[in-house]
N, C-alpha and C positions, 0 to 999 in steps of 0.2 A: 786206212792205209791202202795203197795200190789203186785208188779209185780211177785215176786217169789212165793207168796202164790197163786195168780191167776193161774199161769202156772201149779202148782202142782194140784190144785183143779179142773181146767177146764178139764184136761184129765180124772180124775175120774168121774166127772159129765157127760162128753160126753159119756162115756161107759155105764152109767146108763140110759141116756135119751131115747135111742131107745129100751130098754129092754121091751118086752111085759109082762114078768113075773119076779118078784123078790122073792128071798127066804131069810130066816133069815141068811143063810150062806153068800150069796153074799152081803147082807147089812152089815154084820159084817166085811167082807173083805174090803168093800168100806170105812167104818168108821175107819178102821185101817189106811188106806191111808190118810184120812182126819186128823186123830190124828197126824201122822208123819209130814204132811204139816204144821199143826198149831205149833207144837213144833219147826220145822225148822224156822218158821216165828218169833220165839222168843215170842210166846204167853205164858203167865205165866201158869205153870202146873195146879194150881187149876181151872183156867178158861177153859183149855183144857178138864180136867176131867168132869167138870160140863156141858160143851157144848156137849161133846160126849154122856154123859149119857142122857141128855134131848132129843137129836136127836134119840138115840136108843129107848127110851121109846115110842116115837111117831112113829118111823119108823117100828118097828116090831108089832105095834098094827094095829087096823082096818084101820087107815088113809091111810097107804101106801100099805100094802099087798092086801087089798081088792079093791084098786083103779083100774079103767080101764086103767090108764096110770101110773103104779107104779114108773117108772123112774122119770117122771116129778113131781109126788107127793113127792118123796124123796127130790128132789132139792128144792121144796117149803118149806119142813120142815127144811132143812139145812139153807135156807135163813131166815126163820122166827126166828129160834133159834139164829142165828148170830145177827140178828137185836135186839132181846130181850137182849142178853148179852151186846150189845153196848148202850142200853137205850131205845129201842122201837121207840121213836119219838124225834124230835129236841126239845131241851130245850131252851126256850127264856130267855132273861135277864129280871129281874124284875125292871122295871123303873116306876112302878105305885106308886110312893112315892112323898112327897113334894119336890120340886126342891131346891137344886140340888141333883140328885141321885149320891151318891159317889160309885165309883167302884175301889176297891183296887187290884192291880196286884202284886202277889207274885211269887217267883220262884228261881231257882238256878242261879248262875253266868253263863252267856253265853247261857242261854235258849232262849234269844230273847225277853225279856220283853219290853224293850224300843221300839223296832221295832213294837211289837204287840200293844203297846199303840197307836202308830201312825196309824196303820191299823184299830184298833177298833174305833178310833176317826173318821176316814174317813167313816167307815161303818155306824156309828151312825148318822153322819151328812147327808150322801147321801141317805141311805136306810131307816133310821128311822126319818129323818128330825128334828134332835135334835140340839140345840145349845150346843156345846161341849167346855170344857176347859180341858187342861192337866197340870199336875204339877209333878215335879220330887222331890221325897224325898230321892233320892240316894245321900247321902253326902260323900260317900266313893270313888266313881269313878268320878274324875274331869270332864271327857268328857261326862258323862251321861246327865247332865243338858243341855249342849250345843247341844248334839245329839237330845234330845227331842225338844228343841227350833227349830232346823232345820226341824224336822219332822212336827211340828205344823205349820210352815210356808208353807211347801209343801202341806199339806192337808187342809190348810186354816181354822184352829181352833184357839181358844184363848190359850195363853200360860201364866201361872203364874210363874214369875221368882223366883228362890231360889238360895242359895249359900251354899258352903261346910261348912261354919262356923255356920250354923243354926241347930237347933234340928228338926228331922223329924216331930214330933208332932206339933211344932210351924209352920212349913212350911204349913202343910195340913190344920190346923185350919185357918190360914190367907187366904189360897186359897179358903176355903169354904165361908168365909166372903165376899171375892171378887166376888165369883161365884154368891152369893145371890144378890149383888148389880148390877151385870151385867146380871141378869135374865138368868143364864146358866141352861140348863136342866140336863146335865150330867158332872160330874167332874171325870176324870180318873187320878188315883194316881199311878205313877211309884215308885217302891221301890228298895232298894239295893238287889243284889243277895246274897243269904245266903243258908247254908246247915242246915239240921235239927239237926246235931250234934254240930253246933256252938251255944251254949247256950245263949251267950250274944246277938247275933244277933236275935235269936228267941224271946228272952225276949223283945227286942226292937220292933219287928213287932207286938207282942201281945199287947204291950202298945199302939202302934199306932192304932191298930184295935179297942181297947177299947175306945180310945180318940175320934175317928172320926165316929165309928159305921157305916161302909159302908153297903149299901144295897146288894152289890155283892162283894165277895172276890174270885177272879179267880186265879187259880194256873197255871202258864205258864211253860210248860215242853217240852223239846226237844224229839220228837218222835223217833229220831235215837238211843236213849238209850234203846229202846225195853221195856222188862218187868221191867227194872229198873225204867222207868218212872212211872209205876203204884206203885211200892214200895215207891219211893220218895214222890209221891203225897199222899200216905197213911200216911206217917210220918208227912207231913205238915198238913194233915187233922186232925191229933190227937192234933196238937198244935193250929190250927186256924179253925174257923167254915167256911170251904170252901163251896162255892155255885156252883162251876163248875171248869172245866179244859179247858185250851186252848193248843192244840197240835201244836207245831211249827216244821218247817223244814220237813214237810211231803213229799215234793218233792224229798228229798234226802233219804227217807226211803222206800226201796224196799220190806221190810218184812211186816210191818204193825202190828207187835205184840203189840205195845203200844195202838193202837186204840181198839183192841179187849180185852185188859187187864184192862185198866184204870177204866172204868165204873164199872166193876164187883168187882174189889179189893177195890176201894175207896168208892163205893156207891154214887159217885158224877157224874153228867152228863158231858160229853164232850160238850162244847157249841160252840166252833169254832175250825177250823183247819187252820193253816197258811202255805202258799206256797210262797217260794221265798222271795226276799227283797223288792219288789215293794209295795207301800202303798195300792194297791187294792188286794193284795194277802192274803185275809182272807175270808174264807167261813163258813157259818153256817153249823154245823155238823148234817147231816141227817142220822141216823143209817140205815134206810131202803135202802137209795140210796147207802151208802157205802157197805152194804151187797151185793147188786146187782153188784157193781163193782168188789168185791172180787170174785164173782162167774161168772165173765165174761159176765154179762148180760148188762153191760154198765150203764150209768147214764144219760139217755136222758133228764130227767126233769131238772137237773142242767145245761146241755148243752143248753137247750131252754132258761133258765133264764139268762145264760151267754150271749147268742146271743141278747136277748131282752135288756139287760142292757148296752152292750158294742158296739153294731152295731150302726153306725150313720144312724138314720132313714131317715134324709133328703137326704143323698147320695143314700141310698137304693131306696128311692122313685124316685129320678131323674133317676137312672139307669133303674128302671122298666118302667118309662114313655118313656125313650129313646128307649129301646128294643121294647116296644109295638108299637112305631111309625115306627119300621122297620129300625131305624138308626143303623149304624155299631158299634159293640162293639170294642173299640180300646184299645191300651196299657195304656192309662191314666185310663180307667175304670178298667183294670186288676190290675194296681198299687193300686187303691183305695181298691179293694177287698183284695189284699195281705196285705195292711196295717191294714185293719180291722181284718184279720185273726191273724196278729202279735199281735194286742191289746188283743186278746183272748188267748195269750200264744203260738201262732204259731201251727204248725202241732203237735208238741210234747205235747202241752198243751191240745189239743182236743182228742188225741188218747185214753187216759185211760177212757174217758167218752163214747166211742163208743162200742156197743156190739160186742163180738167175737174177741176182740183184742188178747186174750190169745191163739187163734188158729193160729195167724200169726207168722211165724218162726222168731227167734231172728235175723237171718241174714238179714231179711227185716227191722225189727224194729230198729236194730242198725244203719241202714242207716239214720235214722232221728236224726239229731244232734242238731236241733234248729237253724242252720245257713241257712236253705233252703230259708225261706221267705226273710230275709235281703239280701241275694245274688241276688234273683230275682228282688227285688226292686232296688238294686244297678245297675243292668244291665239296667233297664228301665230308671233310673236317668241319665245314660250315653248317652242316645239318645237325639236327638234334638226334639223340639216340633213337627216339621213336621213329623219326623219319628214315633213318638208315635201315631199321628193321622192317618198316612198312613203306616202301617207295611209292605206293599208291596214294599216299597222303599229299604228295607234292603237286599242289595246284599252282596257278599262276603267281599268286602273291607270295607263296612260300619260295618258289623258284627265284623270284626277284630278290627276296631277302637273302637267300643263299648266295646268289651271284654277287651281291653287294659285300657280303662278309668275306668272300674269296677274292674280291678285287677284280671280278670278271663280269661278263654280261649274261643276261638270261639265255641268250642263244648258246653260250658255252655250256650252261647247265643242261639245256635241251639236248646238246650233242652227247654229253656224258650219259644222260638217261637213255638215249638211243643205243649207245654202246652197252649199257647195263642190260637193256631189254634183249639185245642179241645174245649176250653172255648167259642170261637167265634161261633163254630158250635152249641154248646148247646144253646147259646143265640138266634141264628137264628131260631132254632127249637122251642124255647119257644115263640118267637115272632109270629110264625105261629100257635101257640096254640097246637102244637103236644106234649102233655105230655108223650105219649109213646116213641116218638122219643127222647125226653129229657132224659128220664130214661135210654134208651139204650146208649145215649151219655155219661151219668155219669158212667154207668157200664164199658164202654170202657176206660174211663179215669182212673178208679180205677183198671183196669186189670193189669196183670203181665207184659204185653209187654212194658209198659212205665216205670214201677218201680218208685222209688222215684225220684223227680225231680233233687235234688242235694245231693251230699254226702259231 
């Protein structure tokens, strides 16, 4: 997300960063570039005008021109104002009500509502430790009820059955009664996709909302529709008392216009952003972290949280103890590390959270396809147990056999072994307590000579 916007803005920002002195003229010139970048990212025009005006007022005032480091001061102003436009801080769900807290999900057809219900159920169960039930009031799409049932089984939450011959209000009222008996904390209600111009369908969801009185009404919208996402959310907000927005399919949205437009136009907070199809692909929306990512400053806090929640701590502890005792780092250990990286979205999933990615040429970034880690794991899986424990055994004929078993080439096996040797060197330096040596080793690994491991 935001790739094209980040690329445009990071060049402008980099030119300002080293300036010892800024004038009103070069601030205006820079803001002109920022304006073009925002418009190209499909940010709604009123949002662009308001954002540029707010930055300009602060930039040509005392805050920037009188600063000892005006370039950096201007970057801070741009970041602060972008954060303010997107809502300043993360907006939490209001679950402080008598159980069950009913959350109604509304949105257009194809926006990803049902998938989002499954993701939100998993988030509430695992992160908020809530007992969750889901129910489908979509009586128009036959597969919707079955899809939600499958998702409920996947994320291990309660599912309340419904059928296409029932009325949506009756379904949800029965689900609420059952949730009370089952001591459920949160009931998530999936609804049929509808457009704001479909008067009959809008009347139906208004009646459903009035009947069940949900504590949260979330509008689910596809971020790839750009500023149209904000316009659609505004229309829905005029018909329903929305409490927040969920942006879906953000991994397919290189522009990011929706994220910058929705909050300003609807005056409703973005509460979550959805990534991919997997049940764990839902993140709390942090405006400050998103602004940092747009300006190519990375999102280290989210990266740390991701590592803490998804890394197998027992395996990490065992590896640390093994290395501390001076035992050799082998290919089984490397496979564990690769699988944990894959759980966090692979190399591609981590890239946009790292600072400075906007400065890396497209030719290098395009080499990252998402297939790198699975290919490396496939190569290790083609080895015998003895070969994994003793990588020194891997002569030419063994490497050819392994490549054939993985459906790759001997050159791919050689690349993996080069990566392994670099990791093994780093681990041996860590075992010796040489942090400086370890940092040098990491720098060498990330250097241009090795490039990306697989294409």
